[in-house]
N, C-alpha and C positions, 0 to 999 in steps of 0.2 A: 482639497482637504479628499484624502481617500475615504472611502465609505466603504460599507458591504455592497453599495451598489455599482459602485465603480468598474469599468472594465480592467481589464489585467490582459496585456498584451505580451510574449514570449518572442525570444531570438527566432525560435521557427514555429512555425505551425499559427493555429489558428487563435485568435483571441479568445479569452472568457469572458460571458455578457457580465459576469459577475466575482466577487471574489471569495462566492461561497464554492467548495466542491465537496460531491460524495465521496467521503471514504472507502477504500478494496474492504469489503466486511461480508468474512464468512458465511454465507446462508444454505451450505449445502443442498442446494436444489437442481445442481448439474445433474444428467443422467449416467450411470455405471462408470461406462469409456469417457466421463469428461464433456460429451456433447452439451450442447446449451439443451434446456429444458425450456417448454412453452412459460414456467413457474419465474422460473430466469429471467427470460428475457423481460417478460410484464413486468417484473420487479425493480430491473432497473430502466427500464424505456419510461414506467411510471413516474422517476426522480427526475430523470429528464423534461419532462412535460411538466413536474413541479419546480422545475427555475432553476435547479443545480446548473452552473457554469460548465463545471466539469463533472462528469458522471464516468466511476474509477468500477471494473469487474473486482469481484473477489480475487486472492490470488491464485493462480493459473498454472498449474504445472510444465515444466517446460520440458518436461520426459520421463517415461514411464517410474526410472528410480525415483524422482521428484516426486510422486503422486502421494499424496499426504495422508489425505482421511474421504470416506466416501461423500460423495455428493460435492466432490473439487471440480471445477471449472479444469478445462485442457486446453493447453495452446501448444499441441507438439508434433504435430500428424496433419496429413490432408482430411482425415474423418474429422477434423473438428472445424474448418474452412468453411462451409456452410453455414453451420449456427452461428461462427463468430462472423461471417458477413452479414447473415440476420442483422445482429444484436448492433453490429457498430449502425448499417444502414435506419434501423430502427432510433438508436441514439441521436442521430445527425439529423432526423425526419420530427425529431421532436423538441430541438431545437438545443441540445448539449453538444459540447465537446467531449471525445471519449478516449479513454482511455481503460486498457489491458494492463494489469498487474502480473508481471512475472516473477515465477517462485519454483523453487527446492525446498523439499521439505529434508534433506541431510538425514541427519539423527533424530529430528522431529516426526518422521512420518508414523504412521501407526501400526505398520508393518505387515500389514493383511494383503499388498500389492507386491510386495517383497519381501520374503523375512530375512532377508540380510539388507541391513540400509547402511547407507554410503555415509561416512563422517568425514572431520579432518583427522580426527585421531581415532584408532580403535577404542569402542566402548561397549563392552560385552554387557553392561546392564540395559543397552538399548538394543542387542544386537546389532550393531554399527561397523564397522572395518573400514581401516585408515584407505583414503584415497589416494591410487598414486600418482606423482606428478603427472602424468600424461592425462589421467582421468581427470585431474581437475582441469588441464588443459581442454580435454573435452567437453565438460560442462560449459566453458566459457562458452563455446561456441553453440554450445545448446540454447542457452539465452540467445545468442544473434539470430538462430534459425527460427525462434519463437518470434523475436521480432520482425522478421522477415514476413513470418505466417501473419500476425497482426496486421501490417501494413496489407498484405494482401487483402486481407477481408477488410480492410476500409478503416480501421481505426486511426484516428489523428495521432496519437504516440501509445507507451508505455510506460510504466513504472515499474524500476528493477526491484524487487523486494530484498533487504538485504538488513530487515529488522525483525524482532520477536523471537528470537532464537533459533531461525531456520537456517538451511546451509550457510548461505553468505557472512551471516551474522555468526553464524559456528564458527568461521574463519578467524574474527574478530576478539573472540575469547581469549584473554592476556592470562585466566587461570588455566585452560586445555590446550592452549594450540601450541604444543612445543614442537613442532614438523622439524626436521631437519632441514627440506629444501626452501625454496625462494618463498612459500607460500606460510612459514610457521616460525615463531621465534618473535623478532624483532616487530615492533609495532610497523613500520615498512612494508614487512613480508606478510604481514595479517592483513593489512588493507590492501595487497597486491589485488586478489582475486577481485574485489570491488572495482579498482580502476581499469584492471583488464575487460572484466563483464561490459563498463560503461564503453569502453572503446570500442569493442566488439560490436556493440548493440549500433553503434552513431557509423561505424564502417561499413554495416549490412545496410541500414536502412538510407531511407533520401535526405533531401535538406531541408526538407518541412515536417519530418518525422518527430515530436515532440516526447522529449523523453526527459524522466523523472526520476529518485532515486527515493525509498525510504530508510530513514534509520532509526535507530532506538537510541536516544542520548543516554539512558544508564541501565544496568541490569546486563543480563547477560554473559556477564564475565566483562562488560567492556567500560573501562574507566572511563568519567565525564572528561578527564582530560584527554584523551584519545579520540573521545567522539568528536570533540571539537575541532582536533586539530584534522580529522577526516573530514571531517565537514568544509572546516577551512581549503583542505585540497580540491575537494570537489566542488566547491564555488568560486574557485578561482579559476577551475580549469577551463573552463567554458563550456565545456562538452556537454552539460546537462543543460535544461531548461529551469528544471526546478529540485529544488529540493525540500522534500515532506519529511519533517520533524514527528516522528510518533510517539509521543510523551506520556499517555494514560492520561495525565491532569495538566492542560496547557498553563494552569494557574500555581502549580506546586514549586515548591524549592528541589533543591539537590540531595538526593538523600546522601552524599558525601559529605560530610560536617566542615569541612573545610572549604565548599562552593556554597553554603547557604546564604552566603550574604547577597544575593540575588537571586530572580527565579531561574529555571530551568531555562525557560524561553530565551530571557534576557543573557545567559551565557552563549546564543546564536547569533539573535540579530545584529551584536556588533560585529561579526566578523564580514568584512570584504567583499560584497556577492558579485560585481558587475552587474552583468543583466540576468544572472541567475535570480529567480524567484526562491522563495521561501514561504512553504507552510508549516502551519503547525496542527497538531489534531489531539484531543485528548479531552471530555468531557465538556464541551461544548456546546451548549443546550439555549443559550438564549440569544437572541440580537445583543445584548448589550453585553456579552461573550466574545461575541462574533467583532465586536466594535472593540471591545479592552484587547483584543489578540493581534490588531491591524493597530494600533494605538501602541502597541509595544513593539511593533517594529517586524512584524509579521506581514506579507504579502498577499495572504488569502489563509483559508483555513479550511479545513478537510471535516466534514460533519460524518459521525457515526452515528451513535444511539439516536441523538434527534431526526437524523435520515431516516431511520424505522419506523420512529413514532410519526412522523410527519411527510409523507412523500413529496409535500411542497413546501417543508422548513423555509429552501431558499427563497422564495417568492414570497412566504410570506412576511420573512424578515427586511426582504429588498424593501417591501409594503408598508411595512410597521416597523421598526428600530428596537419597540419593545416588546417585540413579540417575546412570550416566554415557550418552551415546548409544554405540553401535556404531561404532569408527574406520572411517576410509575410506582406500580405496574400497572400496566391497562388491561381490557377485555381482550381477550382472542375476537373476538367480533371487531371493535377496534383496530386489531391487526390484521386481518381479512380485509379489511376494507380499505387499507393500506398496501396490497397487493402482497401482503406475506404470505407465500402459498404454505401447504400443511408441513413439507420436509424443514421449511427455516421453522414455523412455526413451532414444532417440537423443538426443534434443537434451542431456541430461546426459551422454553417453557422448563426442559430439563438441566439447561449448563448455567442458566442463569435465574437469578432467585429474585431481579427487580423490573424483570418486562414484562409478565403474565400474571395476571390473577389468577391463583387457584381456580377450577371451576367448581 
Protein backbone atom coordinates (compact mmCIF):
# COMPACT_ATOMS: atom_id res chain seq x y z
CA UNK A 1 0.00 0.00 0.00
CA UNK A 2 1.31 3.45 -0.96
CA UNK A 3 1.40 5.91 1.93
CA UNK A 4 2.83 9.43 2.31
CA UNK A 5 5.91 7.80 3.87
CA UNK A 6 6.53 5.45 0.93
CA UNK A 7 9.78 6.15 -0.94
CA UNK A 8 9.46 7.16 -4.59
CA UNK A 9 11.93 6.16 -7.27
CA UNK A 10 12.37 7.58 -10.76
CA UNK A 11 13.82 6.60 -14.09
CA UNK A 12 16.64 9.08 -13.47
CA UNK A 13 18.19 10.68 -10.44
CA UNK A 14 17.83 9.87 -6.77
CA UNK A 15 14.78 8.38 -5.10
CA UNK A 16 12.77 10.58 -2.76
CA UNK A 17 12.47 9.51 0.86
CA UNK A 18 8.71 10.09 0.80
CA UNK A 19 5.83 11.27 -1.41
CA UNK A 20 5.77 14.89 -0.14
CA UNK A 21 7.58 17.62 -2.10
CA UNK A 22 7.84 21.36 -1.51
CA UNK A 23 6.06 23.25 -4.28
CA UNK A 24 7.89 26.07 -6.08
CA UNK A 25 6.87 29.14 -4.07
CA UNK A 26 7.37 32.81 -4.91
CA UNK A 27 9.14 34.32 -1.90
CA UNK A 28 10.85 37.52 -3.19
CA UNK A 29 13.94 36.90 -1.07
CA UNK A 30 16.62 36.82 -3.79
CA UNK A 31 19.05 39.68 -4.31
CA UNK A 32 18.29 42.27 -7.00
CA UNK A 33 20.56 40.53 -9.51
CA UNK A 34 18.95 37.13 -8.91
CA UNK A 35 21.70 35.80 -6.71
CA UNK A 36 20.81 33.76 -3.65
CA UNK A 37 20.34 35.57 -0.33
CA UNK A 38 20.84 34.17 3.14
CA UNK A 39 17.11 34.46 3.82
CA UNK A 40 16.24 32.38 0.77
CA UNK A 41 18.89 29.80 1.64
CA UNK A 42 17.60 29.38 5.18
CA UNK A 43 13.95 29.28 4.05
CA UNK A 44 14.61 26.39 1.65
CA UNK A 45 17.13 24.43 3.70
CA UNK A 46 14.78 24.57 6.69
CA UNK A 47 12.19 22.71 4.58
CA UNK A 48 14.76 20.06 3.71
CA UNK A 49 15.46 19.71 7.42
CA UNK A 50 11.69 19.38 7.89
CA UNK A 51 11.51 16.13 5.99
CA UNK A 52 10.32 17.06 2.49
CA UNK A 53 11.36 14.34 0.08
CA UNK A 54 12.15 16.93 -2.58
CA UNK A 55 12.63 20.67 -2.15
CA UNK A 56 12.15 22.94 -5.16
CA UNK A 57 13.14 26.58 -5.53
CA UNK A 58 10.81 29.36 -6.60
CA UNK A 59 10.53 30.09 -10.30
CA UNK A 60 14.04 31.09 -11.42
CA UNK A 61 14.55 33.22 -14.52
CA UNK A 62 16.53 31.65 -17.35
CA UNK A 63 17.42 34.93 -19.06
CA UNK A 64 17.35 38.65 -18.37
CA UNK A 65 14.31 39.13 -20.60
CA UNK A 66 12.51 36.46 -18.61
CA UNK A 67 13.13 38.16 -15.24
CA UNK A 68 9.60 38.67 -13.99
CA UNK A 69 9.57 40.37 -10.59
CA UNK A 70 11.81 41.81 -7.89
CA UNK A 71 13.37 39.34 -5.49
CA UNK A 72 13.27 36.50 -8.01
CA UNK A 73 16.01 33.89 -8.15
CA UNK A 74 18.11 33.68 -11.30
CA UNK A 75 19.70 30.74 -13.09
CA UNK A 76 21.03 32.57 -16.09
CA UNK A 77 24.75 33.20 -15.76
CA UNK A 78 28.00 32.60 -13.91
CA UNK A 79 27.10 35.26 -11.36
CA UNK A 80 24.41 32.91 -10.05
CA UNK A 81 26.57 29.80 -9.77
CA UNK A 82 28.09 30.29 -6.32
CA UNK A 83 24.76 30.85 -4.60
CA UNK A 84 23.08 27.99 -6.44
CA UNK A 85 25.96 25.70 -5.50
CA UNK A 86 25.62 26.68 -1.86
CA UNK A 87 21.89 25.99 -1.99
CA UNK A 88 22.16 22.62 -3.75
CA UNK A 89 24.78 21.43 -1.27
CA UNK A 90 22.74 22.71 1.68
CA UNK A 91 19.62 20.88 0.54
CA UNK A 92 21.53 17.64 0.03
CA UNK A 93 23.21 17.90 3.42
CA UNK A 94 19.79 18.39 5.03
CA UNK A 95 18.49 15.20 3.44
CA UNK A 96 16.33 16.36 0.51
CA UNK A 97 16.50 15.82 -3.23
CA UNK A 98 16.89 19.25 -4.86
CA UNK A 99 15.26 20.83 -7.89
CA UNK A 100 15.26 24.29 -9.42
CA UNK A 101 12.28 25.59 -11.37
CA UNK A 102 13.20 27.10 -14.75
CA UNK A 103 10.97 30.00 -15.81
CA UNK A 104 10.56 32.82 -18.32
CA UNK A 105 7.91 35.45 -17.58
CA UNK A 106 7.13 36.56 -21.11
CA UNK A 107 4.27 39.06 -21.11
CA UNK A 108 3.70 38.48 -17.36
CA UNK A 109 6.89 40.31 -16.38
CA UNK A 110 6.30 43.50 -14.41
CA UNK A 111 8.23 45.63 -16.92
CA UNK A 112 10.82 47.10 -14.60
CA UNK A 113 13.68 44.98 -15.95
CA UNK A 114 12.98 45.44 -19.65
CA UNK A 115 10.35 48.00 -20.74
CA UNK A 116 9.58 45.88 -23.80
CA UNK A 117 8.43 42.42 -22.83
CA UNK A 118 8.31 39.46 -25.21
CA UNK A 119 5.39 37.17 -25.91
CA UNK A 120 3.99 34.76 -28.51
CA UNK A 121 1.90 37.63 -29.89
CA UNK A 122 1.91 41.43 -29.85
CA UNK A 123 0.13 42.79 -26.78
CA UNK A 124 0.12 46.57 -26.50
CA UNK A 125 -1.62 46.48 -23.11
CA UNK A 126 1.31 44.53 -21.70
CA UNK A 127 3.92 46.40 -23.75
CA UNK A 128 4.83 43.04 -25.22
CA UNK A 129 6.13 42.34 -28.70
CA UNK A 130 5.85 39.13 -30.68
CA UNK A 131 8.90 36.90 -30.68
CA UNK A 132 10.33 35.93 -34.04
CA UNK A 133 10.72 32.25 -34.82
CA UNK A 134 14.47 32.54 -34.29
CA UNK A 135 13.92 34.23 -30.94
CA UNK A 136 11.63 31.41 -29.81
CA UNK A 137 14.28 28.90 -30.78
CA UNK A 138 16.85 30.90 -28.80
CA UNK A 139 14.63 30.81 -25.70
CA UNK A 140 14.43 27.02 -25.98
CA UNK A 141 18.22 26.97 -25.75
CA UNK A 142 18.18 29.37 -22.79
CA UNK A 143 16.16 26.81 -20.84
CA UNK A 144 18.73 24.17 -21.69
CA UNK A 145 21.63 26.42 -20.69
CA UNK A 146 19.93 27.20 -17.38
CA UNK A 147 19.50 23.48 -16.71
CA UNK A 148 23.21 22.93 -17.39
CA UNK A 149 24.04 25.68 -14.88
CA UNK A 150 21.75 24.05 -12.31
CA UNK A 151 23.46 20.71 -12.89
CA UNK A 152 26.89 22.31 -12.51
CA UNK A 153 25.72 23.80 -9.22
CA UNK A 154 24.86 20.33 -7.96
CA UNK A 155 21.07 20.28 -8.22
CA UNK A 156 19.60 16.82 -8.64
CA UNK A 157 17.23 18.10 -11.26
CA UNK A 158 15.03 20.88 -12.59
CA UNK A 159 11.37 21.55 -13.35
CA UNK A 160 10.32 23.38 -16.50
CA UNK A 161 7.62 25.95 -15.68
CA UNK A 162 4.91 25.57 -18.30
CA UNK A 163 2.07 26.77 -16.06
CA UNK A 164 0.39 29.86 -14.56
CA UNK A 165 0.38 32.05 -17.64
CA UNK A 166 4.14 32.51 -17.92
CA UNK A 167 5.84 32.36 -21.33
CA UNK A 168 5.62 28.64 -22.10
CA UNK A 169 2.00 28.58 -20.94
CA UNK A 170 1.29 31.63 -23.11
CA UNK A 171 2.15 29.58 -26.18
CA UNK A 172 -0.56 27.09 -25.15
CA UNK A 173 -3.26 29.81 -25.12
CA UNK A 174 -5.84 28.77 -27.72
CA UNK A 175 -7.55 32.19 -27.49
CA UNK A 176 -4.61 34.34 -28.47
CA UNK A 177 -1.76 32.34 -29.99
CA UNK A 178 -2.56 32.63 -33.68
CA UNK A 179 1.05 32.77 -34.83
CA UNK A 180 1.56 31.82 -38.47
CA UNK A 181 4.77 29.87 -37.83
CA UNK A 182 5.37 26.44 -36.31
CA UNK A 183 4.66 27.73 -32.78
CA UNK A 184 1.07 28.88 -33.24
CA UNK A 185 -2.39 28.02 -34.52
CA UNK A 186 -3.02 24.30 -34.16
CA UNK A 187 -2.73 22.53 -30.81
CA UNK A 188 0.30 20.60 -32.05
CA UNK A 189 2.02 23.84 -32.96
CA UNK A 190 1.15 25.47 -29.65
CA UNK A 191 2.47 22.40 -27.79
CA UNK A 192 5.69 22.45 -29.80
CA UNK A 193 7.73 24.72 -27.51
CA UNK A 194 7.00 22.49 -24.51
CA UNK A 195 8.33 19.44 -26.32
CA UNK A 196 11.34 21.33 -27.65
CA UNK A 197 12.31 22.66 -24.20
CA UNK A 198 11.98 19.19 -22.68
CA UNK A 199 14.11 17.72 -25.47
CA UNK A 200 16.72 20.48 -25.24
CA UNK A 201 17.11 20.13 -21.47
CA UNK A 202 17.30 16.35 -21.74
CA UNK A 203 20.01 16.55 -24.42
CA UNK A 204 22.04 19.11 -22.49
CA UNK A 205 22.08 17.35 -19.11
CA UNK A 206 23.39 14.05 -17.86
CA UNK A 207 21.63 10.68 -17.62
CA UNK A 208 20.96 11.12 -13.89
CA UNK A 209 19.46 14.62 -14.10
CA UNK A 210 15.86 14.45 -12.83
CA UNK A 211 13.51 16.44 -15.06
CA UNK A 212 9.96 17.59 -14.34
CA UNK A 213 7.38 19.78 -16.04
CA UNK A 214 4.67 21.90 -14.42
CA UNK A 215 1.40 22.44 -16.29
CA UNK A 216 -1.88 24.16 -15.44
CA UNK A 217 -4.80 21.85 -16.27
CA UNK A 218 -7.20 24.72 -16.97
CA UNK A 219 -7.38 28.55 -17.13
CA UNK A 220 -4.93 30.74 -19.09
CA UNK A 221 -6.74 30.01 -22.34
CA UNK A 222 -5.94 26.30 -22.21
CA UNK A 223 -8.98 24.03 -22.69
CA UNK A 224 -9.05 20.99 -20.42
CA UNK A 225 -9.13 18.61 -23.37
CA UNK A 226 -5.91 20.13 -24.68
CA UNK A 227 -4.28 20.00 -21.24
CA UNK A 228 -5.14 16.34 -21.06
CA UNK A 229 -3.74 15.69 -24.54
CA UNK A 230 -0.48 17.51 -23.78
CA UNK A 231 -0.16 15.66 -20.48
CA UNK A 232 -0.74 12.36 -22.28
CA UNK A 233 2.01 13.19 -24.78
CA UNK A 234 4.65 14.12 -22.22
CA UNK A 235 3.77 11.22 -19.91
CA UNK A 236 4.07 8.72 -22.74
CA UNK A 237 7.29 10.17 -24.14
CA UNK A 238 9.53 8.86 -21.37
CA UNK A 239 11.59 12.04 -21.50
CA UNK A 240 10.27 13.37 -18.19
CA UNK A 241 10.73 11.90 -14.75
CA UNK A 242 7.60 13.57 -13.43
CA UNK A 243 4.68 15.76 -14.43
CA UNK A 244 3.53 18.33 -11.85
CA UNK A 245 -0.10 19.35 -12.31
CA UNK A 246 -0.75 22.65 -10.54
CA UNK A 247 -4.50 22.55 -9.89
CA UNK A 248 -5.00 25.36 -7.34
CA UNK A 249 -7.36 22.91 -5.64
CA UNK A 250 -6.51 19.23 -5.94
CA UNK A 251 -10.08 18.21 -5.07
CA UNK A 252 -12.13 20.48 -7.33
CA UNK A 253 -14.16 19.63 -10.40
CA UNK A 254 -13.28 21.28 -13.72
CA UNK A 255 -14.57 24.73 -14.60
CA UNK A 256 -15.84 23.48 -17.98
CA UNK A 257 -19.34 22.11 -17.49
CA UNK A 258 -18.94 19.26 -19.95
CA UNK A 259 -16.08 17.81 -17.89
CA UNK A 260 -17.60 18.06 -14.42
CA UNK A 261 -18.41 14.36 -14.22
CA UNK A 262 -15.22 13.73 -12.21
CA UNK A 263 -12.56 15.64 -10.35
CA UNK A 264 -9.85 17.55 -12.14
CA UNK A 265 -7.25 15.13 -10.80
CA UNK A 266 -9.17 12.14 -12.16
CA UNK A 267 -8.93 13.62 -15.66
CA UNK A 268 -5.17 12.94 -15.49
CA UNK A 269 -4.69 9.90 -13.29
CA UNK A 270 -6.18 7.57 -15.91
CA UNK A 271 -3.57 8.54 -18.52
CA UNK A 272 -0.89 5.92 -19.28
CA UNK A 273 2.32 7.15 -17.67
CA UNK A 274 4.85 4.34 -17.90
CA UNK A 275 7.69 5.21 -15.55
CA UNK A 276 6.83 8.92 -15.43
CA UNK A 277 5.51 10.02 -12.04
CA UNK A 278 2.45 12.23 -11.62
CA UNK A 279 2.31 14.92 -8.93
CA UNK A 280 -0.50 17.21 -7.87
CA UNK A 281 -0.59 20.55 -6.06
CA UNK A 282 -3.43 22.64 -4.67
CA UNK A 283 -4.88 23.22 -1.19
CA UNK A 284 -3.36 20.11 0.35
CA UNK A 285 -3.22 21.09 4.01
CA UNK A 286 -3.61 17.88 5.99
CA UNK A 287 -2.26 14.38 6.19
CA UNK A 288 -5.69 13.10 5.19
CA UNK A 289 -5.61 15.22 2.00
CA UNK A 290 -2.14 13.92 1.16
CA UNK A 291 -3.48 10.39 1.46
CA UNK A 292 -6.63 11.28 -0.50
CA UNK A 293 -4.49 12.59 -3.38
CA UNK A 294 -2.38 9.43 -3.42
CA UNK A 295 -5.45 7.22 -3.21
CA UNK A 296 -6.91 9.10 -6.20
CA UNK A 297 -3.91 8.03 -8.28
CA UNK A 298 -1.23 10.70 -7.84
CA UNK A 299 2.29 9.43 -7.21
CA UNK A 300 3.21 12.39 -5.01
CA UNK A 301 1.97 15.75 -3.77
CA UNK A 302 3.51 19.21 -3.82
CA UNK A 303 2.85 21.34 -0.76
CA UNK A 304 2.58 25.13 -0.84
CA UNK A 305 0.67 26.88 1.95
CA UNK A 306 1.21 24.12 4.51
CA UNK A 307 4.92 24.19 3.75
CA UNK A 308 5.04 27.89 4.55
CA UNK A 309 3.15 27.43 7.80
CA UNK A 310 5.17 24.38 8.86
CA UNK A 311 8.76 23.84 7.77
CA UNK A 312 8.31 20.24 8.93
CA UNK A 313 4.89 19.53 7.42
CA UNK A 314 6.29 16.48 5.64
CA UNK A 315 7.87 15.01 8.76
CA UNK A 316 4.68 15.63 10.73
CA UNK A 317 2.49 13.87 8.17
CA UNK A 318 4.87 10.92 7.93
CA UNK A 319 4.78 10.59 11.74
CA UNK A 320 1.07 11.30 12.11
CA UNK A 321 -1.23 10.71 9.11
CA UNK A 322 -3.94 12.73 10.91
CA UNK A 323 -1.80 15.89 11.15
CA UNK A 324 -3.63 19.08 10.17
CA UNK A 325 -1.95 22.35 9.30
CA UNK A 326 -2.52 25.20 11.74
CA UNK A 327 -5.50 27.44 10.86
CA UNK A 328 -4.82 30.70 9.04
CA UNK A 329 -4.04 33.48 9.49
CA UNK A 330 -1.07 33.15 11.83
CA UNK A 331 1.07 35.71 13.61
CA UNK A 332 4.15 37.29 12.10
CA UNK A 333 6.14 35.71 14.92
CA UNK A 334 4.88 32.29 13.82
CA UNK A 335 6.15 33.00 10.31
CA UNK A 336 9.53 34.20 11.54
CA UNK A 337 9.92 31.05 13.62
CA UNK A 338 9.34 29.08 10.41
CA UNK A 339 12.26 30.87 8.67
CA UNK A 340 10.09 33.22 6.63
CA UNK A 341 12.34 36.24 6.06
CA UNK A 342 11.28 39.90 6.06
CA UNK A 343 10.73 40.20 2.29
CA UNK A 344 8.69 37.00 2.16
CA UNK A 345 6.69 38.07 5.21
CA UNK A 346 5.91 41.42 3.57
CA UNK A 347 4.78 39.67 0.39
CA UNK A 348 2.47 37.33 2.30
CA UNK A 349 1.09 40.20 4.38
CA UNK A 350 0.33 42.54 1.48
CA UNK A 351 -0.66 40.14 -1.31
CA UNK A 352 -2.66 37.51 0.55
CA UNK A 353 -5.44 38.21 3.04
CA UNK A 354 -5.38 34.87 4.82
CA UNK A 355 -1.77 34.32 5.84
CA UNK A 356 -0.63 36.85 8.40
CA UNK A 357 -2.61 38.45 11.22
CA UNK A 358 -2.75 42.25 11.13
CA UNK A 359 -0.49 43.75 13.77
